[in-house]
C-alpha positions in Angstrom: 118.3 272.2 81.8 119.6 273.5 78.2 118.0 270.3 76.9 114.6 271.6 76.8 115.4 274.7 74.7 116.5 273.7 71.2 117.4 277.3 70.0 117.2 278.3 66.3 120.2 278.0 64.7 121.1 282.2 62.9 124.2 281.7 60.1 127.4 283.7 60.5 128.8 285.4 57.6 132.2 286.3 56.9 131.8 290.2 57.7 135.0 292.1 59.0 135.3 295.6 60.0 138.7 297.9 60.4 138.4 300.2 63.1 142.0 302.6 63.2 143.7 299.3 62.4 141.7 296.5 64.5 140.0 293.8 62.9 136.1 293.3 64.3 134.5 290.4 62.8 130.3 291.1 62.2 129.1 288.0 61.5 125.3 288.4 62.2 125.0 292.0 60.1 122.2 290.5 58.1 120.2 291.1 61.2 120.5 294.7 61.2 117.7 294.5 58.5 114.4 294.3 60.6 112.1 293.5 57.3 114.4 290.7 55.5 112.6 286.9 55.7 115.3 286.0 57.2 115.0 288.2 59.8 112.0 287.8 60.3 112.3 283.8 60.4 114.4 284.2 63.1 112.4 286.5 65.4 109.6 284.2 64.4 111.6 281.2 65.6 112.6 282.9 68.6 109.2 283.5 69.8 108.0 280.1 69.1 110.5 279.1 71.9 110.2 281.8 74.4 106.6 282.4 74.6 105.2 279.1 75.1 107.8 278.6 77.8 106.7 281.6 79.8 103.2 281.0 79.4 103.5 277.9 81.1 105.3 278.8 83.6 103.7 277.5 87.0 104.0 281.0 89.2 102.9 283.4 85.9 99.1 282.8 86.2 98.4 283.9 89.9 101.5 287.0 89.8 99.1 287.9 87.0 96.1 287.9 88.2 97.6 290.2 91.4 99.3 292.5 88.9 95.9 293.3 87.5 94.6 294.0 90.9 97.5 296.1 91.8 97.4 298.1 88.6 94.0 298.6 89.0 94.4 302.0 90.6 93.9 306.0 89.2 97.4 307.7 88.2 96.8 311.2 86.9 99.0 313.9 85.8 99.4 317.6 86.5 97.0 319.7 84.8 97.7 322.9 82.6 96.1 325.9 82.9 94.8 328.4 81.2 91.8 331.0 80.9 89.9 328.9 83.7 89.8 325.7 81.3 92.2 323.0 83.0 93.7 319.2 81.1 95.5 316.7 81.8 95.8 313.3 81.7 94.4 310.3 83.6 94.4 306.5 83.5 91.2 304.8 85.6 93.4 301.6 86.0 93.3 299.2 83.7 93.8 301.5 80.8 96.2 300.7 77.8 96.6 304.5 77.6 95.9 307.4 79.7 92.7 309.7 78.5 92.8 313.0 78.7 90.5 315.0 81.3 89.3 318.5 80.7 87.8 320.6 83.4 85.1 323.6 82.2 85.4 327.0 84.1 82.5 325.6 85.8 84.1 322.9 87.4 82.9 320.2 85.7 84.9 317.6 84.1 84.9 315.0 81.7 87.2 312.6 79.1 88.1 315.3 76.2 90.4 313.0 74.1 90.3 308.9 74.9 93.4 307.1 72.9 92.1 304.0 73.3 89.3 304.2 70.7 92.0 304.9 68.4 93.2 301.4 68.0 92.2 297.9 68.9 95.6 297.3 70.6 95.7 300.1 72.9 99.1 300.8 71.4 98.4 304.3 70.2 99.4 307.0 72.5 99.2 310.6 73.6 102.7 311.8 74.1 102.5 315.8 74.7 99.9 318.3 75.2 99.7 322.0 74.8 96.8 323.8 75.8 96.1 327.3 73.7 96.2 330.6 75.7 92.1 330.9 75.5 92.0 327.8 76.7 89.5 326.8 74.3 92.2 324.7 71.9 94.0 321.5 72.9 97.0 320.6 70.3 98.5 316.9 71.5 101.2 315.0 70.0 99.8 310.9 68.7 102.2 308.3 68.1 101.2 304.3 67.5 102.7 301.6 68.4 105.9 303.0 70.5 107.4 305.2 67.0 109.6 308.1 67.6 107.2 309.5 64.8 104.1 311.4 65.8 101.2 313.2 64.3 99.5 317.1 66.0 96.2 317.1 66.0 94.1 319.9 67.5 90.8 319.3 69.5 88.0 321.8 70.6 87.7 322.0 74.7 84.4 322.9 74.7 82.3 319.7 73.1 85.8 317.8 71.7 85.4 317.9 68.5 88.4 317.9 66.3 90.0 320.5 63.7 90.9 318.7 60.1 94.5 319.8 60.8 97.0 317.5 60.6 101.1 317.7 61.1 103.3 314.7 60.4 107.0 314.5 59.7 107.0 315.3 63.6 109.5 314.1 66.6 111.3 315.9 69.1 109.0 318.3 68.9 106.8 321.0 71.3 104.1 322.8 70.3 104.0 326.9 71.2 100.7 328.6 70.8 101.2 331.9 69.0 98.5 334.2 67.1 96.4 332.1 65.1 97.7 328.9 65.2 101.0 327.4 67.0 105.3 326.8 66.4 106.5 323.4 65.8 109.5 321.3 64.8 109.0 319.1 61.9 112.0 317.0 59.4 111.8 316.1 56.3 108.9 313.6 54.6 110.8 310.0 55.5 109.1 307.0 55.4 108.3 305.9 59.2 109.5 302.9 59.0 112.5 303.2 57.6 115.9 302.6 60.3 117.9 305.5 58.3 118.7 308.3 60.4 117.0 311.5 60.1 118.3 315.1 60.2 117.6 318.6 59.2 115.3 319.4 61.8 113.2 323.0 61.2 111.2 325.6 62.6 107.6 326.5 61.3 104.6 328.1 62.3 101.0 326.6 61.1 98.3 328.5 60.7 94.5 327.0 62.1 92.7 325.9 59.3 95.2 325.4 57.0 97.3 322.9 55.3 100.4 322.0 56.3 101.8 322.7 53.1 100.9 326.5 53.8 103.4 326.2 56.5 105.6 329.3 57.5 109.2 328.6 57.8 110.8 330.3 60.7 114.3 328.8 61.5 116.4 326.4 59.4 120.6 325.5 60.0 121.9 324.9 56.4 125.1 325.0 57.8 124.8 322.0 60.0 122.2 319.6 60.1 122.4 317.7 63.2 121.2 320.4 66.0 117.3 319.8 66.7 114.9 322.7 68.0 112.4 323.3 70.7 110.5 326.4 70.8 109.2 328.6 73.7 107.9 332.0 74.5 108.9 334.3 77.4 106.5 334.6 79.8 106.2 338.2 79.3 105.7 337.4 75.4 108.6 339.6 74.1 110.8 336.9 72.9 110.8 334.0 71.0 113.3 331.2 72.0 114.9 328.4 70.4 116.2 325.9 72.3 119.3 324.3 70.3 120.4 320.8 71.2 122.5 318.0 69.5 122.1 314.7 70.4 121.6 314.2 74.2 124.3 316.4 75.4 122.7 319.1 78.6 125.0 321.7 77.0 122.2 323.3 74.9 122.5 326.5 72.8 120.0 329.0 72.5 119.1 332.0 69.7 116.4 334.3 70.1 114.4 337.3 68.7 111.2 339.6 69.2 108.2 338.0 69.0 106.5 340.8 67.5 109.0 341.0 64.2 108.7 338.0 62.2 111.4 339.5 59.7 113.7 339.7 62.4 117.0 338.3 62.9 118.0 335.5 65.2 120.6 336.3 67.9 122.7 334.0 69.3 122.9 334.1 73.1 125.0 331.0 73.4 126.4 327.9 71.1 125.8 324.8 72.3 128.3 322.8 73.9 128.9 325.9 76.4 126.7 324.2 79.2 122.8 324.3 80.2 121.3 327.0 79.8 117.4 327.3 79.5 115.6 330.2 79.9 112.6 330.8 82.3 111.6 333.9 81.8 112.7 338.0 80.5 112.8 340.7 83.0 113.9 344.4 82.3 116.1 343.7 79.3 117.4 340.0 81.6 116.9 336.6 80.3 116.7 334.5 83.5 118.3 331.3 82.8 118.7 328.0 84.5 122.4 327.0 83.9 125.6 324.9 85.1 128.0 326.8 83.9 131.1 327.2 86.2 128.2 325.0 88.9 127.9 321.6 88.3 125.1 321.6 90.5 123.6 324.2 88.4 122.5 328.1 89.4 120.0 330.6 88.0 121.5 333.3 86.5 120.4 336.8 84.9 122.5 337.5 81.6 122.1 340.9 80.1 120.6 340.4 76.7 123.2 343.4 75.7 126.2 341.7 77.6 125.7 338.0 76.8 128.8 337.1 78.8 127.8 338.3 81.8 126.2 336.5 84.2 124.7 337.5 87.6 123.5 335.2 90.2 120.0 335.1 91.3 120.3 331.3 93.0 123.5 330.3 93.5 124.9 326.8 93.0 124.4 324.8 96.3 125.2 321.5 98.1 122.3 320.0 96.0 121.7 320.0 92.6 118.9 322.2 90.8 117.0 319.4 88.5 114.6 321.8 86.7 112.9 325.5 87.6 110.5 327.9 86.0 108.5 330.8 86.2 105.5 330.7 87.4 103.5 332.9 90.5 104.7 335.9 90.0 107.8 334.6 90.8 110.4 331.2 90.4 110.2 327.7 91.3 113.5 325.8 91.8 113.4 321.7 92.3 116.5 320.0 93.7 117.7 316.7 94.4 118.2 315.6 97.8 118.9 311.9 98.0 117.1 310.9 95.0 114.2 312.8 96.1 112.8 316.2 94.7 112.4 319.0 96.9 110.6 322.4 95.7 111.3 325.6 96.9 109.6 328.9 95.2 111.7 332.8 95.1 111.3 335.7 93.6 112.4 336.8 90.6 115.4 338.8 92.1 116.5 335.0 94.3 114.3 336.3 97.6 112.9 333.0 98.9 109.4 332.4 99.0 108.1 329.1 100.5 109.2 325.8 100.5 105.8 323.5 98.8 105.4 320.5 101.2 105.2 317.5 99.4 103.5 313.9 101.2 107.1 312.1 101.5 110.5 311.4 100.1 109.3 311.4 95.8 109.6 312.2 92.6 107.9 315.5 91.4 107.0 314.1 87.3 106.1 318.0 86.6 105.6 321.5 87.4 102.7 323.7 85.5 101.9 327.4 86.2 101.9 330.6 84.4 104.0 333.4 85.5 100.5 335.5 85.9 98.4 333.1 87.9 98.5 332.2 91.2 98.3 328.9 91.1 100.9 325.6 90.8 100.1 322.4 89.5 102.6 319.9 90.8 103.0 315.7 89.3 103.6 313.7 92.4 104.5 310.5 92.7 106.7 307.3 95.1 107.1 304.5 95.5 103.7 303.7 97.0 102.2 306.6 96.2 100.0 306.5 92.5 100.9 309.7 90.2 98.5 312.7 91.9 98.0 316.2 91.3 99.0 319.0 93.1 97.9 322.4 93.6 99.7 325.2 95.4 98.4 328.5 96.3 99.3 331.2 98.6 101.2 328.9 100.8 99.4 325.7 101.2 98.7 322.2 98.9 96.2 320.6 98.6 95.1 317.0 96.3 93.6 318.3 93.0 93.3 314.9 91.5 94.3 311.6 91.9 94.0 308.4 94.5 94.9 307.5 97.6 97.7 305.1 98.6 97.1 301.7 98.0 96.1 299.3 101.4 99.2 296.9 100.1 101.3 300.5 100.6 100.9 299.9 104.7 102.6 296.9 104.6 105.9 297.7 102.7 108.6 299.4 104.1 111.4 301.6 101.5 114.9 302.0 102.8 117.5 304.3 101.6 121.3 302.4 101.6 124.3 302.9 99.9 127.5 300.6 98.4 131.2 301.1 98.3 132.0 301.4 94.5 135.5 300.8 92.6 136.9 304.0 93.1 135.6 304.5 96.8 132.2 306.4 95.9 129.2 306.0 98.1 126.5 304.7 95.4 123.0 305.0 96.6 120.4 302.7 96.2 116.5 302.1 97.7 115.3 298.8 98.6 112.0 298.1 99.2 110.3 295.2 100.8 107.8 293.5 102.2 107.8 294.1 106.3 107.2 290.3 106.6 109.8 288.7 104.2 112.1 286.6 104.4 115.8 287.3 103.8 118.2 286.3 102.0 114.8 286.8 98.9 114.5 286.9 95.4 115.5 290.4 94.9 115.0 292.7 91.5 118.2 294.9 91.3 117.2 297.9 88.6 119.8 300.2 87.4 119.8 302.6 84.2 123.2 304.6 84.6 123.2 307.4 81.7 122.0 310.5 80.2 121.7 312.9 83.3 118.4 309.7 84.1 117.6 309.9 88.0 115.7 307.3 89.4 114.2 308.9 92.0 110.9 307.0 93.4 108.4 306.1 91.1 105.3 304.3 91.6 105.4 300.7 89.6 101.9 298.8 91.0 103.7 295.6 89.0 106.1 295.7 92.0 103.4 295.7 94.6 102.4 291.8 93.7 106.7 291.0 93.6 106.8 292.7 97.0 104.0 290.8 98.4 104.9 287.8 97.1 108.3 288.4 99.4 110.1 289.8 97.0 113.3 292.5 97.2 113.5 295.5 95.1 116.5 297.8 94.6 116.5 300.8 92.7 119.8 302.3 91.9 121.6 305.7 91.4 124.5 305.6 89.6 127.1 307.2 87.8 126.0 308.2 84.7 122.6 309.9 86.2 122.6 313.6 88.0 121.3 312.4 91.7 124.4 314.2 92.9 125.0 316.7 90.0 126.2 317.4 86.6 129.6 315.6 88.0 128.3 312.3 88.5 127.2 312.2 85.3 130.7 312.7 84.1 132.2 310.4 85.9 129.9 307.7 84.1 129.7 308.8 80.4 132.0 308.2 77.3 135.6 307.0 78.5 134.3 307.1 82.1 131.5 304.3 81.6 133.0 301.7 82.8 132.7 302.6 86.3 128.8 302.4 85.6 129.3 299.0 85.9 131.6 298.8 88.3 128.8 301.0 90.2 126.1 298.1 90.3 127.9 295.3 90.6 128.6 297.2 93.8 125.4 297.3 94.3 125.0 293.7 94.1 127.7 292.7 96.2 126.1 295.1 98.7 123.3 293.3 98.9 124.7 289.7 98.8 126.9 290.9 102.0 124.1 291.9 104.3 122.2 288.9 103.2 119.4 290.4 101.1 120.3 287.7 98.2 122.6 285.3 97.6 123.9 285.3 93.6 121.0 282.6 93.2 118.1 284.7 94.2 119.6 288.2 92.9 118.2 289.3 89.2 118.8 292.8 87.7 116.8 294.4 85.3 117.7 297.5 83.1 116.2 298.7 79.9 117.6 300.9 76.7 121.3 302.0 78.1 119.5 300.5 81.3 119.8 296.7 78.8 123.2 297.9 78.0 124.0 298.2 81.5 122.7 294.9 82.6 124.0 292.8 79.7 127.9 294.1 80.0 127.8 293.5 83.8 126.4 289.8 83.3 129.6 289.5 80.8 131.8 290.9 83.3 130.4 289.6 86.8 128.4 286.4 85.7 129.0 284.9 89.7 126.7 287.5 91.1 123.2 286.8 89.2 121.0 284.2 88.8 118.7 285.8 86.3 119.0 289.0 83.9 116.8 290.8 81.9 117.8 293.3 79.0 115.1 295.3 77.7 115.0 297.0 74.6 119.0 297.4 74.8 121.6 299.2 73.1 124.6 296.5 73.2 126.5 296.6 69.4 128.6 299.7 70.6 130.4 300.1 67.4 127.3 300.8 65.2 124.4 301.7 67.1 124.8 305.2 66.2 124.4 304.2 62.3 120.7 303.5 63.1 117.3 306.2 63.6 118.4 307.9 66.6 121.4 306.5 67.7 123.6 309.4 66.2 121.9 311.7 69.1 123.3 309.4 72.1 127.5 309.5 69.9 127.7 312.2 73.0 126.9 310.1 76.1 128.9 306.8 74.6 131.3 308.2 72.3 131.6 307.4 68.6 133.8 304.4 67.5 133.6 304.9 63.5 135.5 308.6 64.3 137.5 308.3 66.8 140.4 305.7 67.7 140.0 306.4 71.8 135.8 305.9 71.4 136.6 302.6 69.7 138.9 301.3 72.6 136.7 301.7 75.6 133.2 301.2 73.5 135.1 297.8 72.3 135.9 296.9 75.7 132.3 296.5 77.2 130.4 296.3 74.1 128.1 293.6 74.8 127.7 291.9 71.1 131.4 291.5 70.7 132.5 290.4 74.2 130.0 287.7 73.8 131.6 287.0 70.2 135.0 286.7 72.7 133.3 284.8 75.4 135.0 281.7 76.6 132.2 278.8 77.0 131.6 280.1 80.8 128.1 279.2 82.2 126.5 282.7 81.8 123.0 283.5 83.9 119.8 282.8 82.8 118.9 286.0 80.2 115.6 287.2 79.0 116.0 290.1 76.3 112.8 292.0 75.0 112.5 294.9 72.2 109.9 296.4 70.9 109.0 296.2 67.0 108.9 300.4 66.3 110.8 301.4 68.8 113.7 303.1 67.6 116.4 302.1 70.3 115.1 298.7 69.4 115.2 298.8 66.1 118.6 296.7 65.3 118.9 293.5 67.1 121.3 293.6 69.1 122.0 290.2 70.8 122.2 287.6 68.8 124.8 286.3 69.9 123.3 286.1 73.6 120.5 284.8 72.6 121.5 281.0 73.0 121.3 280.5 68.9 125.2 279.0 69.2 125.3 277.0 72.6 128.6 275.4 71.6 129.9 279.0 71.9 129.0 280.0 75.2 126.0 278.7 77.9 122.8 279.9 79.3 120.7 277.5 81.6 118.0 278.3 80.2 118.0 281.5 78.0 114.2 281.9 76.7 114.9 285.2 74.3 111.8 287.1 73.8 110.9 289.2 70.9 107.4 290.4 71.6 106.0 290.9 67.7 102.4 290.5 68.2 100.9 293.1 65.8 101.1 292.9 62.4 101.4 296.4 61.4 103.7 296.6 58.6 105.9 293.9 58.7 106.3 291.6 55.7 107.2 289.1 55.0 105.1 287.9 58.5 103.1 284.3 59.1 100.0 286.1 58.3 98.8 287.1 55.3 100.5 289.7 53.1 97.0 291.8 53.0 96.2 290.8 56.6 95.9 294.8 57.8 98.5 296.7 59.9 96.0 296.1 63.7 95.7 292.0 63.0 96.9 291.2 66.2 97.7 287.3 67.2 99.6 284.9 68.6 101.6 281.0 67.7 103.3 278.3 69.6 106.0 275.9 69.1 103.2 273.1 68.7 102.7 274.8 65.0 99.1 276.1 65.7 98.2 279.8 65.7 95.5 282.2 66.0 94.5 286.2 64.9 92.3 288.6 64.7 92.0 291.2 62.1 89.7 294.0 63.2 89.7 295.5 59.8 88.5 292.7 58.1 86.1 291.9 61.0 87.5 287.8 61.0 89.5 285.8 62.9 91.4 282.5 62.3 92.8 279.7 64.1 94.6 276.7 63.0 96.1 273.7 65.0 98.1 272.0 63.4 99.7 267.9 64.0 103.1 269.1 63.3 105.9 271.5 65.7 106.5 274.8 64.5 108.9 274.9 61.6 110.3 276.3 58.2 106.9 274.7 56.7 105.0 276.9 59.3 106.4 280.1 57.5 105.7 278.5 53.3 102.2 277.5 54.5 100.4 280.1 57.3 100.3 283.2 54.9 98.6 281.3 52.1 96.2 279.6 54.5 95.4 283.3 55.6 95.0 284.6 52.5 92.6 282.0 51.5 90.7 282.9 54.9 90.8 286.8 53.7 89.6 285.6 49.8 86.6 283.1 50.9 85.0 285.5 54.2 85.5 289.3 53.3 83.9 289.4 50.1 87.2 290.4 47.8 86.1 287.6 45.6 
């Protein structure tokens, strides 16, 4: 089948780096510049190969039609309530992005913000919302095309009108309302399209109705540019607290000062690196804190402000890890993990048990919203078969606030909990979903992540229903690196222990094969980001186990990932090959990019790689060697490579005209034809050629499109 694919050539350059005395080749360093002519031509050529192949798959149309049907189900988040006003996100079914809903004090519900009207391609998303204490204003963060960079805007909940305020240079920021404005975190002004790392996050207070340039600096760390900062107020509004984070480590620092005194010095409660410290409340001169210090599964403690080294248990460490906690309904809510599913119980501030919140079935609690002084707690809940819904708890009773019932197709799907035995003898859990009439062995998707304390709990994925109805099986794994069994489970899969994650995943694959659920030919693996690293590494180490591999937005050059965008935050999880000889040795052993360079030519499973244009983790093209560009080095049978860049954005050069708007979207094929639509210019163009796509296309198409714009847009 490899004859069907003529992979675009990619030149090799003589680039060699020295890592602690070891010479390492990096022949595709030129692909680190996503804006260069050569990189753009490479991406365009890969899409010209891949997209027509995918479009012509005979099963694709029927599966896509059924997926549209299964996606057409309402999905709702838990509301935030203030002063009788409630706001939450809601998707009726097929919208690209969920809208923000509002319920007034009289119970009337309506759409407050619809991000689908903010762009023509559905790529604008609302990532966070924060309701003012009086319920009159909603601050919301907007991101475009998957970017980490966001803009904070404010809307009146009564009529949907916007304030002129716009806060920029923001990523990884909460909004904490106070006085006539709010606290937020920002970075120095940089070009949002830059792949350079950003540092020096600072904390500011924005006064409503003023320019951002007039905002008041609240905190900066002039000694260390690396930490980031999130703000919160204690429920009694006595203290402003800064959660100080370094990379993705959960061992955060904490600073605080009296909220009423803007000139007061910041007091440090704990330095970063000691352990997790999440402040839940302040009570009688003590912070109530969720910590994992001396308790890998977590505990709730009181820390006196005048004796910060003293930890007094409120809720002691238990068998099942505490996943999250907070203050609401005049007490504490505590969410734990049992068999990779969430449970919630309520206690008093002294730890006295009050209630257990009844959840519909084993599943995932995505959020818990409530205030200490309010009686209601709102819970976002979903499971493999239940769409995201909102529950309301009050005085021991739970009820549905908003959301859909189980879809009819769910009645025929079974969910089973199984375990594999890994290379070190540990049990590795996984969920298995299949239609009750499915024949085994079946086509199987084995999904994994295994890192950054990410828990793979039961999540609703309507696209899976179509696959399950067609006789497929889905297995979702709980590998080391996650925190399903507590922080120790995470530690066993990070830094120099990362190989254990790959072994866990391979053990799950072997379990499915041994049980007769799959064969190596019918077993596929999929993962994204850190999970894309997982699937690529395991494919190279155990290719005989798999019939297909999907690697989404992967991290794959493990020696240089930290030099790009947010990569520096991940060194606490992976290590830094430049700074540490030990880290270099363990990273080099599994780095997919480098292992592919050294591949011996043995056949590998079919591989599909996808990435995004502006998502920070995918800025660097990680997988040139695995894309089939050099079939003589290692073979893929077949190996369509996908980089689905279908919106123009700010790319240059591009196959559309230089003056096509960033909103332009379109498609081209290997036949040499293209179509684009420019909503700003109110023009569309179709070109049909009698010559297959080639270098001529990149020379002719932009000029042709430019002439179309000149002729028909009134610019002449």
